[in-house]
N, CA, C, O and the ligand as a Tripos MOL2 file, in Angstrom:
@<TRIPOS>MOLECULE
protein
  293   291    74     0     0
PROTEIN
NO_CHARGES

@<TRIPOS>ATOM
      1 N          26.6060   39.4180 -190.2600 N.3       1 MET1
      2 CA         25.7390   38.2550 -190.4040 C.3       1 MET1
      3 C          25.3640   37.6740 -189.0220 C.2       1 MET1
      4 O          26.2320   37.4840 -188.1690 O.2       1 MET1
      5 N          24.0970   37.4020 -188.8190 N.am      2 GLN2
      6 CA         23.6750   36.8950 -187.5440 C.3       2 GLN2
      7 C          23.9860   35.3900 -187.3780 C.2       2 GLN2
      8 O          23.7890   34.5990 -188.3010 O.2       2 GLN2
      9 N          24.4550   35.0330 -186.2340 N.am      3 ALA3
     10 CA         24.7280   33.6230 -185.9750 C.3       3 ALA3
     11 C          23.4460   32.9100 -185.5590 C.2       3 ALA3
     12 O          22.6590   33.4260 -184.7650 O.2       3 ALA3
     13 N          23.2590   31.7570 -186.0920 N.am      4 THR4
     14 CA         22.1120   30.9560 -185.6950 C.3       4 THR4
     15 C          22.4450   30.1110 -184.4990 C.2       4 THR4
     16 O          23.6000   30.0470 -184.0780 O.2       4 THR4
     17 N          21.4310   29.4510 -183.9380 N.am      5 GLU5
     18 CA         21.6900   28.5890 -182.8150 C.3       5 GLU5
     19 C          22.6170   27.4540 -183.2120 C.2       5 GLU5
     20 O          23.4500   27.0260 -182.4140 O.2       5 GLU5
     21 N          22.4840   26.9720 -184.4160 N.am      6 GLU6
     22 CA         23.3670   25.8890 -184.8740 C.3       6 GLU6
     23 C          24.7970   26.3740 -184.9800 C.2       6 GLU6
     24 O          25.7330   25.6420 -184.6570 O.2       6 GLU6
     25 N          24.9680   27.5910 -185.4250 N.am      7 ASP7
     26 CA         26.3430   28.1530 -185.4960 C.3       7 ASP7
     27 C          26.9430   28.1880 -184.1090 C.2       7 ASP7
     28 O          28.1110   27.8490 -183.9210 O.2       7 ASP7
     29 N          26.1350   28.6050 -183.1240 N.am      8 LEU8
     30 CA         26.6640   28.7020 -181.7820 C.3       8 LEU8
     31 C          27.1640   27.3310 -181.3060 C.2       8 LEU8
     32 O          28.2110   27.2320 -180.6670 O.2       8 LEU8
     33 N          26.4250   26.3090 -181.6140 N.am      9 ALA9
     34 CA         26.8110   24.9860 -181.1820 C.3       9 ALA9
     35 C          28.1110   24.5670 -181.8630 C.2       9 ALA9
     36 O          28.9430   23.8830 -181.2670 O.2       9 ALA9
     37 N          28.2750   24.9830 -183.1120 N.am     10 ASN10
     38 CA         29.4580   24.5960 -183.8330 C.3      10 ASN10
     39 C          30.7100   25.2950 -183.3540 C.2      10 ASN10
     40 O          31.7950   24.7150 -183.3890 O.2      10 ASN10
     41 N          30.5760   26.5290 -182.9090 N.am     11 VAL11
     42 CA         31.7430   27.2700 -182.5130 C.3      11 VAL11
     43 C          32.1480   27.0120 -181.0530 C.2      11 VAL11
     44 O          33.2020   27.4620 -180.6050 O.2      11 VAL11
     45 N          31.3100   26.2940 -180.3340 N.am     12 ALA12
     46 CA         31.6380   26.0120 -178.9350 C.3      12 ALA12
     47 C          32.9550   25.2410 -178.8630 C.2      12 ALA12
     48 O          33.1340   24.2350 -179.5500 O.2      12 ALA12
     49 N          33.8650   25.7160 -178.0340 N.am     13 PRO13
     50 CA         35.2340   25.1310 -177.9960 C.3      13 PRO13
     51 C          35.3210   23.8360 -177.1980 C.2      13 PRO13
     52 O          36.4140   23.3090 -176.9910 O.2      13 PRO13
     53 N          34.2110   23.3340 -176.7590 N.am     14 ILE14
     54 CA         34.2520   22.1160 -175.9410 C.3      14 ILE14
     55 C          33.2640   21.1000 -176.5050 C.2      14 ILE14
     56 O          32.3490   21.4600 -177.2450 O.2      14 ILE14
     57 N          33.4490   19.8650 -176.1600 N.am     15 LYS15
     58 CA         32.5080   18.8320 -176.5620 C.3      15 LYS15
     59 C          32.0420   18.0740 -175.3460 C.2      15 LYS15
     60 O          32.8250   17.7810 -174.4430 O.2      15 LYS15
     61 N          30.7840   17.7620 -175.3250 N.am     16 VAL16
     62 CA         30.2280   17.0210 -174.2130 C.3      16 VAL16
     63 C          30.5630   15.5590 -174.4500 C.2      16 VAL16
     64 O          30.2800   15.0090 -175.5140 O.2      16 VAL16
     65 N          31.1490   14.9570 -173.4780 N.am     17 VAL17
     66 CA         31.5930   13.5710 -173.6300 C.3      17 VAL17
     67 C          30.5570   12.6040 -173.1220 C.2      17 VAL17
     68 O          30.7060   11.3940 -173.2950 O.2      17 VAL17
     69 N          29.5180   13.1010 -172.5020 N.am     18 GLY18
     70 CA         28.4230   12.2250 -172.0920 C.3      18 GLY18
     71 C          28.7030   11.4340 -170.8220 C.2      18 GLY18
     72 O          27.9830   10.4830 -170.5200 O.2      18 GLY18
     73 N          29.7140   11.8020 -170.0900 N.am     19 ASP19
     74 CA         30.0700   11.0960 -168.8570 C.3      19 ASP19
     75 C          30.1130   12.1070 -167.7120 C.2      19 ASP19
     76 O          30.8770   13.0720 -167.7480 O.2      19 ASP19
     77 N          29.2980   11.8750 -166.7170 N.am     20 LYS20
     78 CA         29.2410   12.8520 -165.6220 C.3      20 LYS20
     79 C          30.5740   12.9750 -164.8770 C.2      20 LYS20
     80 O          30.8550   14.0010 -164.2590 O.2      20 LYS20
     81 N          31.3720   11.9390 -164.9430 N.am     21 GLU21
     82 CA         32.6440   11.9870 -164.2190 C.3      21 GLU21
     83 C          33.6620   12.8370 -164.9580 C.2      21 GLU21
     84 O          34.6120   13.3460 -164.3630 O.2      21 GLU21
     85 N          33.4560   12.9870 -166.2650 N.am     22 ASN22
     86 CA         34.3460   13.8830 -167.0350 C.3      22 ASN22
     87 C          33.7330   15.2630 -167.0780 C.2      22 ASN22
     88 O          33.2800   15.7400 -168.1180 O.2      22 ASN22
     89 N          33.7330   15.8930 -165.9070 N.am     23 LYS23
     90 CA         33.1120   17.2260 -165.8210 C.3      23 LYS23
     91 C          33.9250   18.2380 -166.6320 C.2      23 LYS23
     92 O          35.1510   18.1660 -166.7200 O.2      23 LYS23
     93 N          33.2010   19.1670 -167.2090 N.am     24 LEU24
     94 CA         33.8420   20.1950 -168.0070 C.3      24 LEU24
     95 C          34.3110   21.3060 -167.0740 C.2      24 LEU24
     96 O          33.5660   22.2290 -166.7450 O.2      24 LEU24
     97 N          35.5370   21.1890 -166.6690 N.am     25 THR25
     98 CA         36.0380   22.1360 -165.6880 C.3      25 THR25
     99 C          37.0070   23.1290 -166.2820 C.2      25 THR25
    100 O          37.5730   23.9370 -165.5470 O.2      25 THR25
    101 N          37.2230   23.1000 -167.5890 N.am     26 SER26
    102 CA         38.2290   23.9660 -168.1800 C.3      26 SER26
    103 C          37.7400   25.3750 -168.4070 C.2      26 SER26
    104 O          38.5340   26.2860 -168.6450 O.2      26 SER26
    105 N          36.4210   25.5600 -168.3330 N.am     27 LEU27
    106 CA         35.8680   26.8910 -168.5680 C.3      27 LEU27
    107 C          35.3080   27.4480 -167.2730 C.2      27 LEU27
    108 O          34.7780   26.7030 -166.4490 O.2      27 LEU27
    109 N          35.4260   28.7710 -167.0890 N.am     28 PRO28
    110 CA         34.8540   29.3710 -165.8900 C.3      28 PRO28
    111 C          33.3480   29.3630 -165.9430 C.2      28 PRO28
    112 O          32.7540   29.2790 -167.0180 O.2      28 PRO28
    113 N          32.7280   29.4500 -164.7760 N.am     29 THR29
    114 CA         31.2660   29.5110 -164.7220 C.3      29 THR29
    115 C          30.8450   30.7960 -164.0590 C.2      29 THR29
    116 O          31.6270   31.4280 -163.3490 O.2      29 THR29
    117 N          29.6160   31.1810 -164.2900 N.am     30 THR30
    118 CA         29.0870   32.3760 -163.7030 C.3      30 THR30
    119 C          27.6300   32.1720 -163.3640 C.2      30 THR30
    120 O          26.9650   31.2780 -163.8870 O.2      30 THR30
    121 N          27.1580   33.0080 -162.4930 N.am     31 LYS31
    122 CA         25.7260   32.9760 -162.1350 C.3      31 LYS31
    123 C          24.9280   33.7600 -163.1470 C.2      31 LYS31
    124 O          24.9600   34.9900 -163.1510 O.2      31 LYS31
    125 N          24.2080   33.0530 -164.0120 N.am     32 ILE32
    126 CA         23.3730   33.7160 -164.9910 C.3      32 ILE32
    127 C          22.2220   32.7750 -165.2990 C.2      32 ILE32
    128 O          22.3850   31.5550 -165.3300 O.2      32 ILE32
    129 N          21.0550   33.3640 -165.5250 N.am     33 GLU33
    130 CA         19.8780   32.5060 -165.7390 C.3      33 GLU33
    131 C          19.8080   32.0180 -167.1880 C.2      33 GLU33
    132 O          19.8780   32.8040 -168.1320 O.2      33 GLU33
    133 N          19.6710   30.7170 -167.3300 N.am     34 CYS34
    134 CA         19.5090   30.1280 -168.6770 C.3      34 CYS34
    135 C          18.1620   30.5320 -169.2520 C.2      34 CYS34
    136 O          17.1310   30.3610 -168.6020 O.2      34 CYS34
    137 N          18.1660   31.0700 -170.4730 N.am     35 PRO35
    138 CA         16.8770   31.5030 -171.0830 C.3      35 PRO35
    139 C          15.9970   30.3270 -171.4850 C.2      35 PRO35
    140 O          14.8180   30.5050 -171.7900 O.2      35 PRO35
    141 N          16.5610   29.1400 -171.4850 N.am     36 LYS36
    142 CA         15.8060   27.9670 -171.9220 C.3      36 LYS36
    143 C          15.1930   27.2240 -170.7340 C.2      36 LYS36
    144 O          13.9900   26.9600 -170.7280 O.2      36 LYS36
    145 N          16.0060   26.8820 -169.7240 N.am     37 CYS37
    146 CA         15.5010   26.0730 -168.6230 C.3      37 CYS37
    147 C          15.4610   26.7990 -167.2990 C.2      37 CYS37
    148 O          14.8920   26.2750 -166.3420 O.2      37 CYS37
    149 N          16.0430   27.9880 -167.2000 N.am     38 GLY38
    150 CA         15.9630   28.7510 -165.9920 C.3      38 GLY38
    151 C          17.0280   28.4120 -164.9500 C.2      38 GLY38
    152 O          17.0230   28.9720 -163.8540 O.2      38 GLY38
    153 N          17.9450   27.4960 -165.2860 N.am     39 HIS39
    154 CA         19.0600   27.1840 -164.4040 C.3      39 HIS39
    155 C          19.9000   28.4250 -164.1970 C.2      39 HIS39
    156 O          19.9460   29.2940 -165.0670 O.2      39 HIS39
    157 N          20.5750   28.5240 -163.0410 N.am     40 ASP40
    158 CA         21.2300   29.7960 -162.7310 C.3      40 ASP40
    159 C          22.7530   29.7410 -162.7920 C.2      40 ASP40
    160 O          23.4220   30.5910 -162.2040 O.2      40 ASP40
    161 N          23.2990   28.7790 -163.4750 N.am     41 GLU41
    162 CA         24.7270   28.7260 -163.6180 C.3      41 GLU41
    163 C          25.1370   28.3050 -165.0250 C.2      41 GLU41
    164 O          24.5590   27.3700 -165.5800 O.2      41 GLU41
    165 N          26.1270   28.9820 -165.6120 N.am     42 ALA42
    166 CA         26.4990   28.6530 -166.9680 C.3      42 ALA42
    167 C          27.9920   28.8830 -167.1390 C.2      42 ALA42
    168 O          28.5820   29.7520 -166.4970 O.2      42 ALA42
    169 N          28.5990   28.0740 -168.0310 N.am     43 MET43
    170 CA         29.9800   28.3180 -168.4400 C.3      43 MET43
    171 C          30.0010   29.5030 -169.3900 C.2      43 MET43
    172 O          28.9900   29.8100 -170.0210 O.2      43 MET43
    173 N          31.1340   30.1660 -169.4970 N.am     44 TRP44
    174 CA         31.2150   31.2750 -170.4330 C.3      44 TRP44
    175 C          32.6110   31.3240 -171.0410 C.2      44 TRP44
    176 O          33.5820   30.8280 -170.4690 O.2      44 TRP44
    177 N          32.6800   31.9430 -172.2250 N.am     45 TRP45
    178 CA         33.9700   32.1240 -172.9110 C.3      45 TRP45
    179 C          33.7860   33.2290 -173.9600 C.2      45 TRP45
    180 O          32.6710   33.5880 -174.3390 O.2      45 TRP45
    181 N          34.8960   33.7290 -174.3930 N.am     46 PHE46
    182 CA         34.8860   34.7380 -175.4510 C.3      46 PHE46
    183 C          35.3160   34.1020 -176.7750 C.2      46 PHE46
    184 O          36.1560   33.2030 -176.8130 O.2      46 PHE46
    185 N          34.7260   34.5880 -177.8340 N.am     47 LEU47
    186 CA         35.1170   34.1100 -179.1710 C.3      47 LEU47
    187 C          35.2860   35.2930 -180.1050 C.2      47 LEU47
    188 O          34.3900   36.1290 -180.2220 O.2      47 LEU47
    189 N          36.4230   35.3680 -180.7650 N.am     48 GLN48
    190 CA         36.6840   36.4320 -181.7210 C.3      48 GLN48
    191 C          35.9330   36.1210 -183.0310 C.2      48 GLN48
    192 O          35.9870   34.9950 -183.5250 O.2      48 GLN48
    193 N          35.2560   37.0950 -183.5710 N.am     49 THR49
    194 CA         34.5680   36.8810 -184.8300 C.3      49 THR49
    195 C          35.5680   36.7860 -185.9480 C.2      49 THR49
    196 O          36.7270   37.1720 -185.8010 O.2      49 THR49
    197 N          35.1050   36.2620 -187.0850 N.am     50 ARG50
    198 CA         36.0120   36.0120 -188.1850 C.3      50 ARG50
    199 C          36.6740   37.2580 -188.6940 C.2      50 ARG50
    200 O          37.8560   37.2450 -189.0370 O.2      50 ARG50
    201 N          35.9260   38.3360 -188.7460 N.am     51 SER51
    202 CA         36.4580   39.5490 -189.3280 C.3      51 SER51
    203 C          37.5940   40.1200 -188.5390 C.2      51 SER51
    204 O          38.5110   40.7150 -189.1050 O.2      51 SER51
    205 N          37.5510   39.9470 -187.2220 N.am     52 GLY52
    206 CA         38.5800   40.5010 -186.3720 C.3      52 GLY52
    207 C          38.4190   41.9990 -186.1330 C.2      52 GLY52
    208 O          39.1560   42.5980 -185.3490 O.2      52 GLY52
    209 N          37.4430   42.5950 -186.8200 N.am     53 ASP53
    210 CA         37.2360   44.0410 -186.6660 C.3      53 ASP53
    211 C          36.3150   44.3160 -185.4600 C.2      53 ASP53
    212 O          36.2500   45.4390 -184.9600 O.2      53 ASP53
    213 N          35.6380   43.3140 -185.0260 N.am     54 GLU54
    214 CA         34.6540   43.4990 -183.9380 C.3      54 GLU54
    215 C          35.2230   42.9380 -182.6330 C.2      54 GLU54
    216 O          36.0950   42.0690 -182.6430 O.2      54 GLU54
    217 N          34.7170   43.4480 -181.5180 N.am     55 PRO55
    218 CA         35.1760   42.9130 -180.2360 C.3      55 PRO55
    219 C          34.7130   41.4740 -180.0670 C.2      55 PRO55
    220 O          33.7400   41.0650 -180.7010 O.2      55 PRO55
    221 N          35.3820   40.7060 -179.2360 N.am     56 PRO56
    222 CA         34.9920   39.2950 -179.0420 C.3      56 PRO56
    223 C          33.5510   39.2140 -178.4970 C.2      56 PRO56
    224 O          33.0880   40.0870 -177.7620 O.2      56 PRO56
    225 N          32.8910   38.1580 -178.8800 N.am     57 THR57
    226 CA         31.5510   37.9150 -178.3740 C.3      57 THR57
    227 C          31.6170   36.9700 -177.2030 C.2      57 THR57
    228 O          32.3690   35.9960 -177.2150 O.2      57 THR57
    229 N          30.8240   37.2610 -176.1890 N.am     58 GLN58
    230 CA         30.7880   36.4100 -175.0060 C.3      58 GLN58
    231 C          29.6620   35.3960 -175.1720 C.2      58 GLN58
    232 O          28.5280   35.7520 -175.4920 O.2      58 GLN58
    233 N          29.9930   34.1380 -174.9510 N.am     59 PHE59
    234 CA         29.0300   33.0600 -175.0510 C.3      59 PHE59
    235 C          28.8270   32.4330 -173.6670 C.2      59 PHE59
    236 O          29.7130   32.4340 -172.8120 O.2      59 PHE59
    237 N          27.6220   31.9030 -173.4960 N.am     60 TYR60
    238 CA         27.2940   31.1630 -172.2750 C.3      60 TYR60
    239 C          26.7650   29.8000 -172.6380 C.2      60 TYR60
    240 O          26.1000   29.6200 -173.6580 O.2      60 TYR60
    241 N          27.0750   28.8260 -171.7680 N.am     61 ARG61
    242 CA         26.4690   27.5060 -171.9490 C.3      61 ARG61
    243 C          25.9250   27.0210 -170.6220 C.2      61 ARG61
    244 O          26.6470   26.9300 -169.6300 O.2      61 ARG61
    245 N          24.6340   26.7100 -170.6230 N.am     62 CYS62
    246 CA         23.9550   26.2800 -169.3910 C.3      62 CYS62
    247 C          24.6030   25.0050 -168.8510 C.2      62 CYS62
    248 O          24.9050   24.0800 -169.6050 O.2      62 CYS62
    249 N          24.8080   24.9730 -167.5440 N.am     63 MET63
    250 CA         25.3940   23.8080 -166.8920 C.3      63 MET63
    251 C          24.3960   22.6450 -166.8170 C.2      63 MET63
    252 O          24.7850   21.4940 -166.6190 O.2      63 MET63
    253 N          23.1470   22.9510 -166.9730 N.am     64 LYS64
    254 CA         22.1260   21.9250 -166.7810 C.3      64 LYS64
    255 C          21.6760   21.3350 -168.1140 C.2      64 LYS64
    256 O          21.6600   20.1140 -168.2690 O.2      64 LYS64
    257 N          21.3120   22.1750 -169.0730 N.am     65 CYS65
    258 CA         20.7380   21.6480 -170.3020 C.3      65 CYS65
    259 C          21.6610   21.8380 -171.5340 C.2      65 CYS65
    260 O          21.3350   21.4190 -172.6450 O.2      65 CYS65
    261 N          22.8000   22.4720 -171.2980 N.am     66 ASN66
    262 CA         23.7610   22.7080 -172.3960 C.3      66 ASN66
    263 C          23.2840   23.6760 -173.4640 C.2      66 ASN66
    264 O          23.8720   23.7680 -174.5410 O.2      66 ASN66
    265 N          22.2260   24.3860 -173.1600 N.am     67 HIS67
    266 CA         21.8000   25.4520 -174.0810 C.3      67 HIS67
    267 C          22.9050   26.4930 -174.1740 C.2      67 HIS67
    268 O          23.4730   26.8950 -173.1590 O.2      67 HIS67
    269 N          23.2130   26.9360 -175.4120 N.am     68 THR68
    270 CA         24.2700   27.8900 -175.6010 C.3      68 THR68
    271 C          23.7140   29.1770 -176.1890 C.2      68 THR68
    272 O          22.9390   29.1430 -177.1450 O.2      68 THR68
    273 N          24.1060   30.3060 -175.6210 N.am     69 TRP69
    274 CA         23.6120   31.5930 -176.1580 C.3      69 TRP69
    275 C          24.7270   32.6080 -176.0400 C.2      69 TRP69
    276 O          25.7380   32.3770 -175.3760 O.2      69 TRP69
    277 N          24.5220   33.7420 -176.6990 N.am     70 ARG70
    278 CA         25.5650   34.7470 -176.7060 C.3      70 ARG70
    279 C          25.0710   35.9970 -175.9680 C.2      70 ARG70
    280 O          23.8790   36.3010 -175.9150 O.2      70 ARG70
    281 N          26.0350   36.6870 -175.4170 N.am     71 SER71
    282 CA         25.7040   37.9230 -174.7160 C.3      71 SER71
    283 C          25.5740   39.0750 -175.6980 C.2      71 SER71
    284 O          26.4090   39.2350 -176.5880 O.2      71 SER71
    285 N          24.5720   39.8450 -175.5440 N.am     72 TYR72
    286 CA         24.3450   40.9800 -176.4350 C.3      72 TYR72
    287 C          24.6690   42.3020 -175.7120 C.2      72 TYR72
    288 O          24.3260   43.3850 -176.1880 O.2      72 TYR72
    289 N          25.3080   42.1900 -174.6030 N.am     73 SER73
    290 CA         25.5820   43.3980 -173.8300 C.3      73 SER73
    291 C          26.6000   44.2750 -174.5880 C.2      73 SER73
    292 O          26.9700   45.3470 -174.1080 O.2      73 SER73
    293 ZN         19.5010   25.5490 -169.3080 Zn       74 ZN74
@<TRIPOS>BOND
     1     1     2 1
     2     2     3 1
     3     3     4 2
     4     3     5 am
     5     5     6 1
     6     6     7 1
     7     7     8 2
     8     7     9 am
     9     9    10 1
    10    10    11 1
    11    11    12 2
    12    11    13 am
    13    13    14 1
    14    14    15 1
    15    15    16 2
    16    15    17 am
    17    17    18 1
    18    18    19 1
    19    19    20 2
    20    19    21 am
    21    21    22 1
    22    22    23 1
    23    23    24 2
    24    23    25 am
    25    25    26 1
    26    26    27 1
    27    27    28 2
    28    27    29 am
    29    29    30 1
    30    30    31 1
    31    31    32 2
    32    31    33 am
    33    33    34 1
    34    34    35 1
    35    35    36 2
    36    35    37 am
    37    37    38 1
    38    38    39 1
    39    39    40 2
    40    39    41 am
    41    41    42 1
    42    42    43 1
    43    43    44 2
    44    43    45 am
    45    45    46 1
    46    46    47 1
    47    47    48 2
    48    47    49 am
    49    49    50 1
    50    50    51 1
    51    51    52 2
    52    51    53 am
    53    53    54 1
    54    54    55 1
    55    55    56 2
    56    55    57 am
    57    57    58 1
    58    58    59 1
    59    59    60 2
    60    59    61 am
    61    61    62 1
    62    62    63 1
    63    63    64 2
    64    63    65 am
    65    65    66 1
    66    66    67 1
    67    67    68 2
    68    67    69 am
    69    69    70 1
    70    70    71 1
    71    71    72 2
    72    71    73 am
    73    73    74 1
    74    74    75 1
    75    75    76 2
    76    75    77 am
    77    77    78 1
    78    78    79 1
    79    79    80 2
    80    79    81 am
    81    81    82 1
    82    82    83 1
    83    83    84 2
    84    83    85 am
    85    85    86 1
    86    86    87 1
    87    87    88 2
    88    87    89 am
    89    89    90 1
    90    90    91 1
    91    91    92 2
    92    91    93 am
    93    93    94 1
    94    94    95 1
    95    95    96 2
    96    95    97 am
    97    97    98 1
    98    98    99 1
    99    99   100 2
   100    99   101 am
   101   101   102 1
   102   102   103 1
   103   103   104 2
   104   103   105 am
   105   105   106 1
   106   106   107 1
   107   107   108 2
   108   107   109 am
   109   109   110 1
   110   110   111 1
   111   111   112 2
   112   111   113 am
   113   113   114 1
   114   114   115 1
   115   115   116 2
   116   115   117 am
   117   117   118 1
   118   118   119 1
   119   119   120 2
   120   119   121 am
   121   121   122 1
   122   122   123 1
   123   123   124 2
   124   123   125 am
   125   125   126 1
   126   126   127 1
   127   127   128 2
   128   127   129 am
   129   129   130 1
   130   130   131 1
   131   131   132 2
   132   131   133 am
   133   133   134 1
   134   134   135 1
   135   135   136 2
   136   135   137 am
   137   137   138 1
   138   138   139 1
   139   139   140 2
   140   139   141 am
   141   141   142 1
   142   142   143 1
   143   143   144 2
   144   143   145 am
   145   145   146 1
   146   146   147 1
   147   147   148 2
   148   147   149 am
   149   149   150 1
   150   150   151 1
   151   151   152 2
   152   151   153 am
   153   153   154 1
   154   154   155 1
   155   155   156 2
   156   155   157 am
   157   157   158 1
   158   158   159 1
   159   159   160 2
   160   159   161 am
   161   161   162 1
   162   162   163 1
   163   163   164 2
   164   163   165 am
   165   165   166 1
   166   166   167 1
   167   167   168 2
   168   167   169 am
   169   169   170 1
   170   170   171 1
   171   171   172 2
   172   171   173 am
   173   173   174 1
   174   174   175 1
   175   175   176 2
   176   175   177 am
   177   177   178 1
   178   178   179 1
   179   179   180 2
   180   179   181 am
   181   181   182 1
   182   182   183 1
   183   183   184 2
   184   183   185 am
   185   185   186 1
   186   186   187 1
   187   187   188 2
   188   187   189 am
   189   189   190 1
   190   190   191 1
   191   191   192 2
   192   191   193 am
   193   193   194 1
   194   194   195 1
   195   195   196 2
   196   195   197 am
   197   197   198 1
   198   198   199 1
   199   199   200 2
   200   199   201 am
   201   201   202 1
   202   202   203 1
   203   203   204 2
   204   203   205 am
   205   205   206 1
   206   206   207 1
   207   207   208 2
   208   207   209 am
   209   209   210 1
   210   210   211 1
   211   211   212 2
   212   211   213 am
   213   213   214 1
   214   214   215 1
   215   215   216 2
   216   215   217 am
   217   217   218 1
   218   218   219 1
   219   219   220 2
   220   219   221 am
   221   221   222 1
   222   222   223 1
   223   223   224 2
   224   223   225 am
   225   225   226 1
   226   226   227 1
   227   227   228 2
   228   227   229 am
   229   229   230 1
   230   230   231 1
   231   231   232 2
   232   231   233 am
   233   233   234 1
   234   234   235 1
   235   235   236 2
   236   235   237 am
   237   237   238 1
   238   238   239 1
   239   239   240 2
   240   239   241 am
   241   241   242 1
   242   242   243 1
   243   243   244 2
   244   243   245 am
   245   245   246 1
   246   246   247 1
   247   247   248 2
   248   247   249 am
   249   249   250 1
   250   250   251 1
   251   251   252 2
   252   251   253 am
   253   253   254 1
   254   254   255 1
   255   255   256 2
   256   255   257 am
   257   257   258 1
   258   258   259 1
   259   259   260 2
   260   259   261 am
   261   261   262 1
   262   262   263 1
   263   263   264 2
   264   263   265 am
   265   265   266 1
   266   266   267 1
   267   267   268 2
   268   267   269 am
   269   269   270 1
   270   270   271 1
   271   271   272 2
   272   271   273 am
   273   273   274 1
   274   274   275 1
   275   275   276 2
   276   275   277 am
   277   277   278 1
   278   278   279 1
   279   279   280 2
   280   279   281 am
   281   281   282 1
   282   282   283 1
   283   283   284 2
   284   283   285 am
   285   285   286 1
   286   286   287 1
   287   287   288 2
   288   287   289 am
   289   289   290 1
   290   290   291 1
   291   291   292 2
@<TRIPOS>SUBSTRUCTURE
     1 MET1         2 RESIDUE 1 A MET
     2 GLN2         6 RESIDUE 1 A GLN
     3 ALA3        10 RESIDUE 1 A ALA
     4 THR4        14 RESIDUE 1 A THR
     5 GLU5        18 RESIDUE 1 A GLU
     6 GLU6        22 RESIDUE 1 A GLU
     7 ASP7        26 RESIDUE 1 A ASP
     8 LEU8        30 RESIDUE 1 A LEU
     9 ALA9        34 RESIDUE 1 A ALA
    10 ASN10       38 RESIDUE 1 A ASN
    11 VAL11       42 RESIDUE 1 A VAL
    12 ALA12       46 RESIDUE 1 A ALA
    13 PRO13       50 RESIDUE 1 A PRO
    14 ILE14       54 RESIDUE 1 A ILE
    15 LYS15       58 RESIDUE 1 A LYS
    16 VAL16       62 RESIDUE 1 A VAL
    17 VAL17       66 RESIDUE 1 A VAL
    18 GLY18       70 RESIDUE 1 A GLY
    19 ASP19       74 RESIDUE 1 A ASP
    20 LYS20       78 RESIDUE 1 A LYS
    21 GLU21       82 RESIDUE 1 A GLU
    22 ASN22       86 RESIDUE 1 A ASN
    23 LYS23       90 RESIDUE 1 A LYS
    24 LEU24       94 RESIDUE 1 A LEU
    25 THR25       98 RESIDUE 1 A THR
    26 SER26      102 RESIDUE 1 A SER
    27 LEU27      106 RESIDUE 1 A LEU
    28 PRO28      110 RESIDUE 1 A PRO
    29 THR29      114 RESIDUE 1 A THR
    30 THR30      118 RESIDUE 1 A THR
    31 LYS31      122 RESIDUE 1 A LYS
    32 ILE32      126 RESIDUE 1 A ILE
    33 GLU33      130 RESIDUE 1 A GLU
    34 CYS34      134 RESIDUE 1 A CYS
    35 PRO35      138 RESIDUE 1 A PRO
    36 LYS36      142 RESIDUE 1 A LYS
    37 CYS37      146 RESIDUE 1 A CYS
    38 GLY38      150 RESIDUE 1 A GLY
    39 HIS39      154 RESIDUE 1 A HIS
    40 ASP40      158 RESIDUE 1 A ASP
    41 GLU41      162 RESIDUE 1 A GLU
    42 ALA42      166 RESIDUE 1 A ALA
    43 MET43      170 RESIDUE 1 A MET
    44 TRP44      174 RESIDUE 1 A TRP
    45 TRP45      178 RESIDUE 1 A TRP
    46 PHE46      182 RESIDUE 1 A PHE
    47 LEU47      186 RESIDUE 1 A LEU
    48 GLN48      190 RESIDUE 1 A GLN
    49 THR49      194 RESIDUE 1 A THR
    50 ARG50      198 RESIDUE 1 A ARG
    51 SER51      202 RESIDUE 1 A SER
    52 GLY52      206 RESIDUE 1 A GLY
    53 ASP53      210 RESIDUE 1 A ASP
    54 GLU54      214 RESIDUE 1 A GLU
    55 PRO55      218 RESIDUE 1 A PRO
    56 PRO56      222 RESIDUE 1 A PRO
    57 THR57      226 RESIDUE 1 A THR
    58 GLN58      230 RESIDUE 1 A GLN
    59 PHE59      234 RESIDUE 1 A PHE
    60 TYR60      238 RESIDUE 1 A TYR
    61 ARG61      242 RESIDUE 1 A ARG
    62 CYS62      246 RESIDUE 1 A CYS
    63 MET63      250 RESIDUE 1 A MET
    64 LYS64      254 RESIDUE 1 A LYS
    65 CYS65      258 RESIDUE 1 A CYS
    66 ASN66      262 RESIDUE 1 A ASN
    67 HIS67      266 RESIDUE 1 A HIS
    68 THR68      270 RESIDUE 1 A THR
    69 TRP69      274 RESIDUE 1 A TRP
    70 ARG70      278 RESIDUE 1 A ARG
    71 SER71      282 RESIDUE 1 A SER
    72 TYR72      286 RESIDUE 1 A TYR
    73 SER73      290 RESIDUE 1 A SER
    74 ZN74       293 GROUP 0 **** ****
């Protein structure tokens, strides 16, 4: 089953607290271009699918606009 953009937002392991001083530093970042705004840095993490039969999916979240997407590599 394909995950929708809403699903991606729901599975994200972090929540934006809306305060710039509470920076989200618990996740690593990498240089990758955001497909939405073109920013070149995003947080990333792995998430195991429910079935457990498939390899973990890598997710990215833009540091600028919080757009979240998954890696299809
Ligand atoms: Zn972005």
